DRENDO-1510 file (C-alpha; in Angstrom, 1 decimal, always signed):
<recs>
REC; n; res; u; v; w
REC; 1; MET; +0.0; +0.0; +0.0 .
REC; 2; SER; +1.4; +3.4; -1.0 .
REC; 3; PHE; +1.9; +6.4; +1.3 .
REC; 4; SER; -1.2; +8.1; -0.2 .
REC; 5; GLN; -3.3; +4.9; +0.1 .
REC; 6; ARG; -2.3; +4.5; +3.8 .
REC; 7; ILE; -3.5; +8.1; +4.4 .
REC; 8; LYS; -6.8; +7.3; +2.8 .
REC; 9; GLU; -7.2; +4.1; +4.8 .
REC; 10; LYS; -6.4; +6.0; +8.0 .
REC; 11; ALA; -9.1; +8.6; +7.1 .
REC; 12; PHE; -11.7; +6.0; +6.7 .
REC; 13; ASN; -10.7; +4.3; +10.0 .
REC; 14; LEU; -11.2; +7.7; +11.6 .
REC; 15; GLY; -14.8; +7.7; +10.4 .
REC; 16; PHE; -14.6; +10.0; +7.4 .
REC; 17; ASP; -16.9; +8.9; +4.5 .
REC; 18; LEU; -14.8; +10.5; +1.7 .
REC; 19; ILE; -11.2; +11.5; +1.2 .
REC; 20; GLY; -9.3; +12.9; -1.8 .
REC; 21; LEU; -5.9; +14.3; -2.5 .
REC; 22; ALA; -5.3; +17.4; -4.6 .
REC; 23; PRO; -2.2; +19.4; -5.5 .
REC; 24; ALA; -2.0; +22.8; -3.7 .
REC; 25; ASP; -2.5; +24.9; -6.8 .
REC; 26; ARG; -4.5; +28.0; -7.1 .
REC; 27; ALA; -8.2; +27.4; -6.8 .
REC; 28; PRO; -9.6; +26.7; -10.3 .
REC; 29; HIS; -12.6; +29.2; -10.1 .
REC; 30; VAL; -10.7; +32.3; -9.0 .
REC; 31; GLU; -12.2; +34.6; -11.6 .
REC; 32; ALA; -15.7; +33.4; -10.7 .
REC; 33; TYR; -15.0; +34.0; -7.1 .
REC; 34; HIS; -13.9; +37.6; -7.8 .
REC; 35; ARG; -17.0; +38.2; -9.9 .
REC; 36; TRP; -19.1; +36.9; -7.0 .
REC; 37; LEU; -17.5; +39.2; -4.6 .
REC; 38; GLY; -17.8; +42.1; -7.0 .
REC; 39; GLN; -21.6; +41.6; -7.2 .
REC; 40; GLY; -21.8; +41.9; -3.4 .
REC; 41; TYR; -23.2; +38.4; -3.2 .
REC; 42; ASN; -21.2; +37.7; +0.0 .
REC; 43; ALA; -23.5; +40.2; +1.8 .
REC; 44; GLN; -22.2; +41.1; +5.3 .
REC; 45; MET; -19.8; +38.2; +5.3 .
REC; 46; THR; -16.9; +40.6; +4.9 .
REC; 47; TRP; -14.3; +38.0; +5.8 .
REC; 48; LEU; -14.8; +36.4; +2.4 .
REC; 49; SER; -13.6; +39.5; +0.7 .
REC; 50; ARG; -10.7; +40.1; +3.1 .
REC; 51; GLU; -7.4; +39.2; +1.4 .
REC; 52; PRO; -9.2; +37.3; -1.4 .
REC; 53; GLU; -5.9; +36.2; -3.0 .
REC; 54; ARG; -4.9; +34.4; +0.1 .
REC; 55; ARG; -8.1; +32.5; +0.0 .
REC; 56; VAL; -7.5; +31.2; -3.5 .
REC; 57; ASP; -3.8; +30.4; -3.1 .
REC; 58; PRO; -2.8; +27.8; -0.5 .
REC; 59; HIS; +0.8; +29.0; -0.7 .
REC; 60; GLN; -0.2; +32.3; +0.9 .
REC; 61; VAL; -1.7; +30.3; +3.8 .
REC; 62; LEU; +1.1; +27.8; +4.3 .
REC; 63; PRO; +4.4; +28.6; +2.6 .
REC; 64; GLY; +5.9; +25.4; +1.0 .
REC; 65; VAL; +2.5; +23.6; +0.8 .
REC; 66; GLN; +2.3; +20.9; -1.8 .
REC; 67; SER; -0.9; +19.0; -1.1 .
REC; 68; VAL; -4.4; +19.5; +0.1 .
REC; 69; VAL; -6.0; +16.5; +1.8 .
REC; 70; VAL; -9.8; +16.9; +1.7 .
REC; 71; VAL; -12.3; +14.8; +3.7 .
REC; 72; GLY; -16.0; +14.5; +3.7 .
REC; 73; LEU; -18.4; +13.4; +6.5 .
REC; 74; SER; -22.0; +12.7; +5.8 .
REC; 75; TYR; -24.6; +14.3; +8.0 .
REC; 76; PHE; -27.7; +12.9; +6.5 .
REC; 77; VAL; -30.3; +11.7; +9.1 .
REC; 78; LEU; -33.5; +10.0; +8.1 .
REC; 79; ASN; -36.3; +12.4; +7.1 .
REC; 80; PRO; -38.7; +13.4; +9.9 .
REC; 81; PRO; -42.4; +12.5; +9.7 .
REC; 82; LEU; -44.1; +14.9; +7.3 .
REC; 83; GLU; -46.8; +15.8; +9.8 .
REC; 84; LEU; -44.0; +17.2; +12.1 .
REC; 85; TRP; -41.8; +18.7; +9.4 .
REC; 86; ASN; -44.8; +20.5; +7.7 .
REC; 87; ASP; -46.3; +21.8; +11.0 .
REC; 88; PRO; -46.3; +25.6; +10.7 .
REC; 89; ALA; -46.4; +25.8; +14.5 .
REC; 90; ARG; -42.9; +24.3; +14.6 .
REC; 91; GLY; -39.6; +25.8; +13.4 .
REC; 92; ARG; -37.4; +24.0; +10.9 .
REC; 93; ILE; -33.7; +23.6; +11.6 .
REC; 94; ALA; -31.2; +22.7; +8.9 .
REC; 95; ARG; -30.1; +19.1; +9.1 .
REC; 96; TYR; -26.5; +19.8; +9.8 .
REC; 97; ALA; -27.5; +21.4; +13.2 .
REC; 98; TRP; -29.4; +18.3; +14.5 .
REC; 99; GLY; -26.7; +17.6; +17.0 .
REC; 100; LEU; -23.5; +18.8; +18.4 .
REC; 101; ASP; -21.2; +21.2; +16.7 .
REC; 102; TYR; -19.4; +19.4; +13.9 .
REC; 103; HIS; -16.3; +21.4; +14.3 .
REC; 104; GLU; -15.7; +19.7; +17.6 .
REC; 105; VAL; -16.0; +16.3; +16.0 .
REC; 106; MET; -14.0; +16.8; +12.8 .
REC; 107; LEU; -11.1; +18.9; +13.9 .
REC; 108; PRO; -9.7; +16.4; +16.3 .
REC; 109; ARG; -9.9; +13.7; +13.6 .
REC; 110; LEU; -8.1; +15.9; +11.1 .
REC; 111; ARG; -5.4; +16.6; +13.6 .
REC; 112; GLU; -5.0; +12.9; +14.3 .
REC; 113; LEU; -4.8; +12.3; +10.5 .
REC; 114; GLY; -2.1; +14.9; +10.3 .
REC; 115; ASP; -0.2; +13.2; +13.1 .
REC; 116; PHE; -0.4; +10.0; +11.2 .
REC; 117; VAL; +1.0; +11.6; +8.0 .
REC; 118; GLU; +3.9; +13.0; +10.0 .
REC; 119; LYS; +4.6; +9.6; +11.6 .
REC; 120; GLU; +4.4; +7.8; +8.3 .
REC; 121; ALA; +6.6; +10.4; +6.6 .
REC; 122; SER; +9.2; +10.1; +9.4 .
REC; 123; LYS; +9.8; +13.8; +9.3 .
REC; 124; LYS; +8.3; +17.1; +10.5 .
REC; 125; VAL; +5.3; +17.9; +8.3 .
REC; 126; ASN; +4.2; +21.5; +8.3 .
REC; 127; ARG; +0.4; +21.5; +8.1 .
REC; 128; ARG; -2.8; +23.4; +8.7 .
REC; 129; ALA; -6.2; +21.8; +9.4 .
REC; 130; TYR; -9.5; +23.6; +8.8 .
REC; 131; VAL; -13.2; +22.8; +8.9 .
REC; 132; ASP; -14.9; +25.7; +7.0 .
REC; 133; THR; -13.1; +28.3; +9.2 .
REC; 134; GLY; -9.9; +28.8; +7.2 .
REC; 135; PRO; -9.0; +30.9; +4.2 .
REC; 136; VAL; -9.6; +28.0; +1.8 .
REC; 137; LEU; -12.1; +27.6; -1.0 .
REC; 138; GLU; -12.8; +24.1; +0.2 .
REC; 139; ARG; -15.5; +23.1; -2.3 .
REC; 140; ASP; -13.1; +23.9; -5.1 .
REC; 141; PHE; -10.4; +21.8; -3.6 .
REC; 142; ALA; -12.9; +19.0; -2.8 .
REC; 143; ALA; -13.8; +18.9; -6.4 .
REC; 144; GLN; -10.2; +19.0; -7.4 .
REC; 145; ALA; -9.6; +16.1; -5.0 .
REC; 146; GLY; -12.3; +14.0; -6.7 .
REC; 147; LEU; -14.9; +14.1; -3.9 .
REC; 148; GLY; -17.7; +15.3; -6.1 .
REC; 149; PHE; -18.9; +17.9; -8.5 .
REC; 150; ILE; -20.1; +21.4; -7.7 .
REC; 151; GLY; -23.9; +21.5; -8.4 .
REC; 152; LYS; -26.0; +24.4; -9.6 .
REC; 153; ASN; -26.9; +25.1; -6.0 .
REC; 154; THR; -23.2; +25.8; -5.4 .
REC; 155; LEU; -22.8; +22.8; -3.1 .
REC; 156; LEU; -20.5; +19.9; -3.5 .
REC; 157; ILE; -22.5; +16.8; -4.6 .
REC; 158; ASN; -21.0; +13.3; -4.3 .
REC; 159; PRO; -22.7; +10.9; -6.7 .
REC; 160; ASN; -22.5; +8.1; -4.1 .
REC; 161; ILE; -23.9; +9.9; -1.1 .
REC; 162; GLY; -25.4; +13.3; -2.1 .
REC; 163; SER; -24.6; +16.7; -0.7 .
REC; 164; TYR; -25.3; +16.5; +3.0 .
REC; 165; LEU; -21.5; +16.7; +3.7 .
REC; 166; PHE; -19.2; +18.4; +6.1 .
REC; 167; LEU; -15.9; +19.2; +4.5 .
REC; 168; GLY; -12.5; +19.6; +6.1 .
REC; 169; GLU; -9.0; +19.8; +4.7 .
REC; 170; ILE; -5.3; +19.7; +5.7 .
REC; 171; LEU; -2.7; +21.7; +3.9 .
REC; 172; MET; +0.7; +20.0; +4.1 .
REC; 173; ASP; +4.1; +20.3; +2.7 .
REC; 174; VAL; +4.4; +16.8; +1.4 .
REC; 175; GLU; +3.9; +15.5; -2.1 .
REC; 176; LEU; +1.2; +12.8; -2.6 .
REC; 177; ASP; -0.4; +10.8; -5.4 .
REC; 178; TYR; -3.4; +13.0; -6.5 .
REC; 179; ASP; -6.9; +12.0; -7.4 .
REC; 180; GLU; -8.7; +12.7; -10.6 .
REC; 181; PRO; -10.6; +16.0; -10.2 .
REC; 182; ALA; -14.1; +16.9; -11.2 .
REC; 183; LEU; -14.3; +18.4; -14.7 .
REC; 184; ASP; -14.7; +22.2; -14.8 .
REC; 185; GLY; -18.2; +23.6; -14.4 .
REC; 186; GLY; -19.6; +20.5; -12.6 .
REC; 187; ALA; -19.9; +18.5; -15.8 .
REC; 188; SER; -18.8; +15.2; -14.4 .
REC; 189; CYS; -16.4; +13.6; -12.0 .
REC; 190; ARG; -15.0; +10.2; -11.0 .
REC; 191; LEU; -14.8; +9.1; -7.4 .
REC; 192; SER; -12.8; +6.3; -6.0 .
REC; 193; PRO; -13.3; +6.2; -2.3 .
REC; 194; VAL; -12.4; +2.9; -0.6 .
REC; 195; GLY; -15.2; +0.4; -0.9 .
REC; 196; GLU; -17.2; +2.4; -3.4 .
REC; 197; SER; -17.8; +1.8; -7.0 .
REC; 198; LYS; -17.3; +4.7; -9.4 .
REC; 199; ARG; -20.3; +6.7; -10.5 .
REC; 200; LEU; -20.4; +9.7; -12.8 .
REC; 201; GLY; -22.1; +12.8; -11.6 .
REC; 202; THR; -23.7; +15.8; -13.3 .
REC; 203; CYS; -26.6; +18.2; -12.8 .
REC; 204; GLY; -27.5; +17.8; -16.5 .
REC; 205; ASN; -30.6; +19.8; -17.3 .
REC; 206; CYS; -32.0; +19.7; -13.8 .
REC; 207; THR; -32.8; +23.0; -12.2 .
REC; 208; ARG; -35.0; +21.9; -9.4 .
REC; 209; CYS; -32.8; +23.4; -6.7 .
REC; 210; LEU; -33.0; +26.8; -8.4 .
REC; 211; SER; -36.7; +26.7; -8.7 .
REC; 212; ILE; -37.5; +25.5; -5.2 .
REC; 213; CYS; -35.6; +28.3; -3.4 .
REC; 214; PRO; -38.2; +30.1; -1.3 .
REC; 215; THR; -36.4; +33.5; -1.6 .
REC; 216; TYR; -35.1; +33.2; -5.2 .
REC; 217; ALA; -31.5; +33.3; -4.0 .
REC; 218; PHE; -30.0; +31.9; -7.3 .
REC; 219; PRO; -29.7; +34.6; -10.0 .
REC; 220; ALA; -28.1; +32.0; -12.2 .
REC; 221; PRO; -26.9; +28.3; -12.0 .
REC; 222; TYR; -23.8; +28.0; -9.9 .
REC; 223; ILE; -24.3; +31.5; -8.4 .
REC; 224; LEU; -25.8; +32.1; -4.9 .
REC; 225; ASP; -26.8; +35.6; -3.7 .
REC; 226; SER; -26.3; +35.3; +0.0 .
REC; 227; ASN; -28.3; +38.5; +0.6 .
REC; 228; ARG; -31.4; +36.4; -0.2 .
REC; 229; CYS; -30.4; +33.0; +1.1 .
REC; 230; ILE; -32.4; +31.8; +4.2 .
REC; 231; SER; -29.3; +30.1; +5.6 .
REC; 232; TYR; -27.5; +33.5; +5.6 .
REC; 233; LEU; -30.5; +35.4; +6.8 .
REC; 234; THR; -31.1; +33.1; +9.8 .
REC; 235; ILE; -27.5; +32.6; +10.8 .
REC; 236; GLU; -25.0; +35.1; +9.5 .
REC; 237; LEU; -27.1; +38.3; +9.2 .
REC; 238; LYS; -26.8; +40.3; +12.4 .
REC; 239; GLY; -29.5; +42.9; +11.9 .
REC; 240; SER; -33.1; +43.0; +10.6 .
REC; 241; VAL; -34.4; +40.6; +8.0 .
REC; 242; PRO; -35.5; +42.6; +4.9 .
REC; 243; LEU; -39.2; +43.1; +5.0 .
REC; 244; GLU; -39.8; +41.7; +1.6 .
REC; 245; LEU; -38.1; +38.4; +2.4 .
REC; 246; ARG; -39.8; +37.7; +5.7 .
REC; 247; PRO; -43.0; +36.2; +4.3 .
REC; 248; LEU; -40.9; +33.9; +2.0 .
REC; 249; MET; -38.9; +32.3; +4.9 .
REC; 250; GLY; -41.8; +30.1; +6.0 .
REC; 251; ASN; -40.9; +28.4; +9.3 .
REC; 252; TRP; -37.1; +28.1; +8.8 .
REC; 253; VAL; -35.5; +29.4; +12.0 .
REC; 254; PHE; -31.9; +28.2; +11.6 .
REC; 255; GLY; -30.5; +27.5; +8.1 .
REC; 256; CYS; -32.3; +26.0; +5.2 .
REC; 257; ASP; -32.1; +22.7; +3.2 .
REC; 258; ALA; -34.6; +23.4; +0.5 .
REC; 259; CYS; -32.1; +23.2; -2.4 .
REC; 260; GLN; -30.7; +20.0; -1.1 .
REC; 261; GLU; -33.9; +18.2; -0.2 .
REC; 262; ILE; -35.1; +18.5; -3.8 .
REC; 263; CYS; -31.9; +17.3; -5.4 .
REC; 264; PRO; -32.3; +13.9; -7.2 .
REC; 265; TRP; -28.8; +12.9; -6.1 .
REC; 266; VAL; -29.7; +13.5; -2.5 .
REC; 267; ARG; -33.1; +11.8; -2.8 .
REC; 268; ARG; -31.8; +8.7; -4.5 .
REC; 269; TYR; -28.4; +8.1; -2.9 .
REC; 270; SER; -28.3; +9.8; +0.6 .
REC; 271; ARG; -27.9; +7.2; +3.4 .
REC; 272; PRO; -28.1; +7.6; +7.1 .
REC; 273; THR; -24.8; +8.8; +8.8 .
REC; 274; ARG; -23.0; +6.4; +11.1 .
REC; 275; GLU; -22.2; +9.3; +13.4 .
REC; 276; SER; -23.8; +9.4; +16.9 .
REC; 277; PHE; -23.4; +13.1; +17.4 .
REC; 278; LEU; -26.3; +13.6; +14.9 .
REC; 279; SER; -29.7; +12.1; +15.7 .
REC; 280; TYR; -33.4; +12.6; +15.2 .
REC; 281; ASP; -35.2; +14.3; +18.0 .
REC; 282; PRO; -38.5; +16.1; +17.4 .
REC; 283; GLU; -37.6; +19.0; +19.7 .
REC; 284; ARG; -34.2; +19.3; +18.0 .
REC; 285; VAL; -35.4; +19.0; +14.4 .
REC; 286; ALA; -38.6; +21.0; +14.6 .
REC; 287; PRO; -39.0; +22.6; +18.0 .
REC; 288; ARG; -42.3; +24.4; +18.9 .
REC; 289; LEU; -42.1; +28.1; +18.0 .
REC; 290; VAL; -44.0; +29.3; +21.0 .
REC; 291; ASP; -41.5; +27.4; +23.3 .
REC; 292; LEU; -38.5; +29.0; +21.5 .
REC; 293; MET; -40.0; +32.5; +21.7 .
REC; 294; GLY; -40.2; +32.2; +25.5 .
REC; 295; LEU; -36.5; +31.4; +26.0 .
REC; 296; ASP; -34.5; +33.8; +28.1 .
REC; 297; ASP; -30.7; +34.0; +27.7 .
REC; 298; ALA; -29.9; +31.3; +30.3 .
REC; 299; ALA; -32.5; +28.9; +28.9 .
REC; 300; PHE; -31.2; +29.5; +25.4 .
REC; 301; ARG; -27.7; +28.7; +26.4 .
REC; 302; THR; -28.7; +25.6; +28.3 .
REC; 303; ARG; -31.0; +24.2; +25.6 .
REC; 304; PHE; -28.5; +24.7; +22.7 .
REC; 305; LYS; -25.2; +24.2; +24.6 .
REC; 306; GLY; -22.6; +22.6; +22.3 .
REC; 307; THR; -24.7; +22.9; +19.2 .
REC; 308; PRO; -24.4; +25.1; +16.1 .
REC; 309; LEU; -27.5; +27.1; +17.1 .
REC; 310; LEU; -25.4; +29.1; +19.5 .
REC; 311; ARG; -23.9; +30.8; +16.5 .
REC; 312; SER; -27.0; +32.8; +15.9 .
REC; 313; LYS; -27.1; +34.0; +19.5 .
REC; 314; ARG; -30.4; +34.3; +21.3 .
REC; 315; ARG; -31.4; +37.6; +19.7 .
REC; 316; GLY; -30.8; +36.1; +16.2 .
REC; 317; LEU; -32.8; +32.9; +16.9 .
REC; 318; LEU; -35.7; +34.8; +18.4 .
REC; 319; ARG; -35.7; +37.2; +15.5 .
REC; 320; ASN; -36.1; +34.2; +13.2 .
REC; 321; VAL; -38.7; +32.6; +15.4 .
REC; 322; ALA; -40.8; +35.8; +15.4 .
REC; 323; VAL; -40.7; +35.8; +11.6 .
REC; 324; ALA; -41.9; +32.1; +11.6 .
REC; 325; LEU; -44.7; +32.9; +14.0 .
REC; 326; GLY; -45.8; +35.7; +11.8 .
REC; 327; ASN; -45.8; +33.4; +8.8 .
REC; 328; TRP; -47.8; +30.8; +10.8 .
REC; 329; GLY; -50.4; +33.5; +11.3 .
REC; 330; SER; -52.2; +31.8; +14.2 .
REC; 331; PRO; -53.7; +33.9; +17.1 .
REC; 332; GLU; -52.1; +31.3; +19.4 .
REC; 333; ALA; -48.8; +33.0; +18.8 .
REC; 334; LEU; -50.0; +36.5; +20.0 .
REC; 335; PRO; -49.5; +36.1; +23.8 .
REC; 336; VAL; -45.8; +35.1; +23.5 .
REC; 337; LEU; -45.2; +37.8; +20.8 .
REC; 338; GLU; -46.8; +40.4; +22.9 .
REC; 339; GLN; -44.6; +39.4; +25.8 .
REC; 340; ALA; -41.6; +39.7; +23.4 .
REC; 341; LEU; -42.5; +43.4; +22.9 .
REC; 342; GLN; -40.8; +43.9; +26.3 .
REC; 343; ASP; -37.7; +41.9; +25.3 .
REC; 344; PRO; -34.4; +43.7; +26.2 .
REC; 345; GLU; -33.2; +43.1; +22.6 .
REC; 346; PRO; -34.4; +45.7; +20.1 .
REC; 347; LEU; -34.0; +43.2; +17.3 .
REC; 348; VAL; -36.5; +40.8; +18.9 .
REC; 349; ARG; -39.0; +43.5; +19.7 .
REC; 350; GLU; -38.9; +44.8; +16.1 .
REC; 351; HIS; -39.6; +41.4; +14.6 .
REC; 352; ALA; -42.2; +40.5; +17.2 .
REC; 353; ARG; -44.1; +43.7; +16.3 .
REC; 354; TRP; -44.0; +42.8; +12.6 .
REC; 355; ALA; -45.3; +39.3; +13.4 .
REC; 356; ILE; -48.2; +40.7; +15.5 .
REC; 357; GLU; -49.2; +43.1; +12.7 .
REC; 358; ARG; -49.1; +40.2; +10.2 .
REC; 359; ILE; -51.3; +38.0; +12.3 .
REC; 360; THR; -53.8; +40.7; +13.1 .
REC; 361; ARG; -54.0; +41.7; +9.5 .
REC; 362; SER; -54.8; +38.2; +8.5 .
REC; 363; GLU; -57.5; +38.0; +11.2 .
REC; 364; ASN; -59.2; +41.1; +9.8 .
REC; 365; THR; -59.3; +40.0; +6.2 .
</recs>
């Protein structure tokens, strides 16, 4: 077994579902990335436009880097019952957040994989490990490493297991045997993970993900306008949700999976994750909106300790919950919304007021 094959075997033993090896060249879609930034599609995520050349060139992150080891971990959990998922009195939470924070799971494994590489190489290996927090265009490098193709919804799609994937990477200054990349533009790719047969992948003429987006966040295939994306609006946006987008958000309160749920690759090939840190729990998957709206800061931190939902902070989550309650439109939501008018957070008060007005208008028509 070659050095590169031993690295792959170790990655699978650590629990990763996919691994690929790519040369540490400049990201292949540099010009498209600059155009995306120029259109302002990164919204308030200013870190994406900070030192953009560093983000597209691994050599500016780790001098002497030769290889990028990219791993994927499936986070698909079986679909919840439709009567629960479609209940407008409950909030929808994106599938990746149905458990503990994935960073805390993946980073230790990546560091262990890096230690393995150094031991096998019998020398000091300079390396950097990231799980979507580093200055790396990880989907580009995942495609270059053969993990899948980039779909029209801008997500990496693996033809064997779909797109519900956490990605991580290690930059290192050792040369490896590299995998065949996906072809440019998401046309096709070949995958060769251990124990998997090869399957070609392409979006073809399918545009279901573009059409299903509730807020019309895709101005064109392969382009996402974060300003309109529900995942951005419910997690990254720090201020008020634009008035015209609130009615389109439905009952999503943290993230959105609409463009993944509809994907034929996801529907046909996704299989339940082996990971125990993700699981189905009705109150985690689709919690009652009224219950969420009543959380004070201590209760919020206790309920969501160790989960990705802490990222939105209480004021962000309750902002989202108020929007979802307004979209539910039931008078049952009025008592908790009226109580929220006294909330110490102006952001929560503003959105609660909007929800009350929306509900009362619907009652009077």
